[in-house]
Every structure is written in structure tokens, then in C-alpha cells.
C-alpha positions in Angstrom: -34.2 -68.6 75.1 -32.0 -65.6 75.7 -31.6 -63.3 78.6 -31.7 -59.6 77.7 -30.6 -56.7 79.9 -32.7 -53.6 79.2 -31.0 -50.5 80.6 -33.3 -47.5 81.3 -32.5 -44.1 82.5 -33.2 -43.0 86.1 -33.6 -39.4 85.1 -36.8 -37.5 85.4 -35.6 -34.2 84.0 -33.0 -32.8 81.6 -31.3 -29.5 82.2 -31.9 -27.4 79.1 -29.5 -24.8 77.4 -31.1 -22.0 79.4 -30.7 -23.8 82.8 -34.4 -24.7 83.0 -35.5 -28.3 83.8 -37.4 -30.3 81.2 -39.4 -33.3 82.4 -38.2 -36.5 80.8 -37.6 -40.2 81.3 -37.9 -43.2 79.1 -40.2 -42.9 76.1 -43.3 -45.1 76.5 -43.4 -46.4 73.0 -39.8 -47.5 73.0 -40.1 -49.2 76.4 -43.4 -50.9 75.7 -42.8 -52.1 72.1 -39.2 -53.3 72.6 -40.0 -55.0 76.0 -43.2 -56.7 74.8 -41.7 -57.8 71.4 -38.7 -59.4 73.0 -40.8 -61.1 75.8 -43.4 -62.4 73.3 -40.5 -64.0 71.4 -39.9 -66.0 74.5 -36.8 -64.2 75.9 -36.2 -63.1 79.5 -36.0 -59.2 79.8 -34.5 -57.8 83.0 -34.7 -54.1 83.6 -31.7 -52.2 85.1 -31.2 -48.6 86.0 -28.5 -46.4 87.7 -28.9 -47.0 91.4 -31.8 -49.4 90.8 -34.1 -46.3 90.7 -37.6 -46.6 89.3 -37.6 -45.2 85.8 -39.9 -42.3 85.0 -42.0 -42.7 81.9 -41.9 -39.4 80.0 -45.5 -38.0 80.5 -45.4 -36.5 77.0 -44.9 -39.8 75.5 -48.3 -41.0 76.9 -50.2 -38.1 75.2 -52.4 -39.3 72.4 -50.9 -37.0 69.9 -47.4 -38.4 70.7 -48.4 -42.0 71.0 -50.1 -42.2 67.7 -53.6 -42.0 68.9 -55.6 -42.6 72.1 -55.8 -46.3 71.6 -52.1 -46.6 71.4 -51.6 -44.4 74.4 -54.1 -46.5 76.4 -52.2 -49.7 75.2 -48.9 -48.3 76.4 -50.4 -47.3 79.8 -51.9 -50.8 80.2 -48.6 -52.5 79.4 -46.7 -50.2 81.7 -49.1 -51.1 84.5 -48.7 -54.8 83.8 -44.9 -54.6 84.4 -45.2 -52.2 87.3 -43.4 -54.5 89.8 -40.5 -54.8 87.4 -40.3 -51.0 87.0 -40.5 -50.5 90.7 -37.5 -52.8 91.4 -35.0 -52.7 88.5 -31.6 -54.2 88.9 -28.9 -51.9 90.2 -26.7 -51.2 87.2 -23.5 -51.3 89.3 -24.3 -54.8 90.5 -25.0 -56.3 87.0 -22.8 -59.1 85.8 -23.3 -58.8 82.1 -21.7 -62.1 81.4 -25.0 -63.7 82.2 -26.8 -61.9 79.4 -27.0 -62.4 75.6 -27.9 -58.8 74.7 -28.0 -55.3 76.1 -30.9 -53.1 74.9 -31.2 -49.3 75.6 -34.4 -47.5 74.8 -34.5 -43.8 74.7 -36.5 -40.8 75.7 -34.3 -37.8 76.6 -33.4 -39.5 79.9 -30.1 -41.1 78.6 -28.9 -37.5 77.8 -29.2 -36.8 81.5 -27.5 -39.8 83.1 -26.5 -42.8 80.9 -24.2 -41.0 78.6 -21.7 -40.6 81.4 -22.6 -43.6 83.7 -19.4 -45.5 84.5 -21.3 -48.7 85.2 -23.0 -48.7 81.9 -19.7 -47.9 80.3 -18.2 -51.0 81.8 -21.2 -53.1 80.7 -21.0 -51.8 77.1 -17.2 -52.2 76.8 -17.3 -55.7 78.2 -20.2 -56.6 75.9 -18.6 -55.3 72.8 -15.3 -57.1 73.6 -17.2 -60.3 74.1 -19.4 -59.9 71.0 -22.6 -59.5 72.9 -25.4 -57.8 71.1 -25.8 -54.2 72.0 -29.0 -52.4 70.8 -29.6 -48.8 71.7 -32.3 -46.8 69.7 -33.6 -43.2 69.5 -31.7 -41.4 72.2 -30.4 -44.6 73.6 -27.2 -44.3 71.6 -26.3 -41.5 74.0 -25.4 -44.3 76.4 -22.7 -45.5 74.0 -20.8 -42.4 74.9 -20.2 -43.9 78.4 -17.9 -46.6 77.0 -14.2 -46.2 76.6 -11.7 -48.3 74.9 -8.3 -49.4 76.4 -6.7 -46.1 75.5 -9.5 -44.0 76.9 -11.1 -43.2 73.6 -14.7 -43.7 72.5 -15.2 -47.5 72.4 -17.5 -47.2 69.4 -15.5 -44.9 67.2 -15.5 -46.1 63.6 -18.7 -48.1 64.1 -21.7 -47.6 61.8 -24.9 -46.6 63.7 -28.0 -44.4 63.6 -29.6 -42.2 66.2 -32.3 -39.6 66.7 -31.3 -36.9 64.2 -30.7 -33.3 64.8 -33.6 -32.7 62.4 -35.9 -34.8 64.5 -34.7 -33.1 67.7 -35.4 -29.7 66.2 -38.8 -30.5 64.7 -40.3 -32.7 67.3 -37.9 -33.1 70.2 -36.7 -30.3 72.6 -35.9 -27.9 69.7 -33.4 -25.1 69.9 -33.4 -25.4 73.7 -31.7 -28.8 73.5 -28.5 -28.8 75.6 -26.6 -31.0 73.2 -27.4 -33.1 70.2 -26.6 -36.8 70.3 -26.1 -37.0 66.6 -23.5 -34.2 66.7 -21.6 -35.6 69.6 -21.5 -39.2 68.3 -20.2 -37.8 65.0 -17.6 -35.7 66.8 -16.4 -38.8 68.8 -15.9 -40.8 65.6 -19.1 -42.7 65.0 -20.0 -43.4 61.3 -23.6 -42.2 61.2 -26.1 -43.8 58.8 -29.3 -41.7 59.0 -32.6 -42.4 57.4 -35.5 -40.0 56.7 -36.8 -38.2 59.8 -39.6 -40.0 61.6 -39.3 -43.2 59.6 -38.1 -46.5 61.0 -34.4 -47.0 60.2 -32.2 -49.7 61.7 -28.5 -50.2 61.3 -26.5 -53.3 62.1 -22.7 -53.3 62.4 -21.7 -56.7 63.7 -23.0 -57.0 67.3 -24.1 -53.3 67.3 -27.8 -52.8 66.4 -29.1 -49.2 66.4 -32.5 -47.6 65.7 -33.1 -44.0 64.8 -36.4 -43.0 66.5 -39.5 -44.3 68.3 -40.8 -45.6 65.0 -37.8 -48.0 64.9 -38.7 -49.7 68.2 -40.3 -52.8 66.9 -37.8 -53.2 64.0 -34.8 -52.9 66.5 -36.4 -55.6 68.7 -37.0 -57.8 65.7 -33.4 -57.4 64.6 -32.2 -58.4 68.1 -34.4 -61.5 67.9 -32.9 -62.4 64.5 -29.4 -61.8 65.8 -30.0 -64.0 68.9 -31.2 -66.8 66.6 -28.3 -66.8 64.2 
């Protein structure tokens, strides 16, 4: 079975356009569904974060109305509790030797917009992984982490690659709205990504070689399933 590195944000807040702080972290559905699906397929999943800090689960993502009902919210809480020891002691991103992994997965929440998008250690991991053909699978706001990776000339390592991401429309209608400090869709497009966007709030997965991306929380399971298929091919 494969070894998968799941990189999670260490941020617990995001500075908004007006300078206020918005509580954030990793989105519960994305963490739980991807982690559980990959592990149930028999793969090893190691968590890593900047500095080895315990990730914060965005409290909003555990509200019944955001989780898709109280039963799902309770399920997410229970699974998070079941992996508490792993969450308490993630690998230090700077110490990770990615050559020992078969895939790198990045769930979202707004956390990556606060730290992963400019994390040099993540940039190294992603650039090395892309060079080696390793599967890279960010979804929802996770593709913000791709911005950390530079090519040999200092440009965006994923320029010209097809991908999807949490859309500006989704951000405005159900994310942080007009107060959003920057829009991941807009910046990826400006940096040269070729965006393939599906309908807002519907699962949409795009694969371009070793790069697998998902648009939103609804895409979590489909991204994990696509990673599983890619690992078996």
C-alpha cells in the first residue's frame, strides 16, 4: 500500500481585508473525508504541518448547517477525536523527506491562505514531487498551497497546468465574502494556472497528469477516490 503525506495548515486565523482576524483552520469535512477514505483503502496517511503545530479545525465547519446536518457534524467530531494523537503530533514540514511518499494531499479551509501559500518547505516538497511525478492533490482552498512552489527560473511551478479550486463565486456566496483578503481563483489565474471550474457547490475534480485538484468540500471524497485510482495505475 502507498504512503500519503497530508499537509495541513497550522493557521488558526486569517487577516481579512479590513485588518480584522477571522477564525479559520482546516475544514472538518475535507480533513475527515479524505483522511478516512484514503486510510480505509489501506494506505498510510501521515499528517504534516508548518512547525509541526497542531492544526486547528475551523469551528464553523463543525456547525450542523455547514456540515450537512447534525449527524454529519457528529460524525466529523467523532473521527477527529479518533485521530487526536496524530493531530497533536504532526510531522514538521521542514523535516519531511518527500521521497518516502507516493502522494501529497492538501485539504483546505481558509488556513492555507494564511500560511501554506508562502511556505518554503511546502514549496520544496511540491516542486520535488512534481519533478518526480508524485501525485499532488490539493482541494477546495488547498490549491493556495501550490503558490508556494517555484520552478527553476523562479516562476510559478504549476503555470500552464489544468486545475480547479474554490471559486470566487463560492467565496462570495458561502465563504468569507467581500471581506476576503485575496481570492485563490484569481491569483492562480494571474500566475498562469489554467482553471477548469464546475458549478458552485457541486463536486468537481480535475486531473492533469500527476496533479489532481478538487473544487470545494463537496469534492473531498471524489478527490480521495481519484488519488486511490492514480496510486493503483
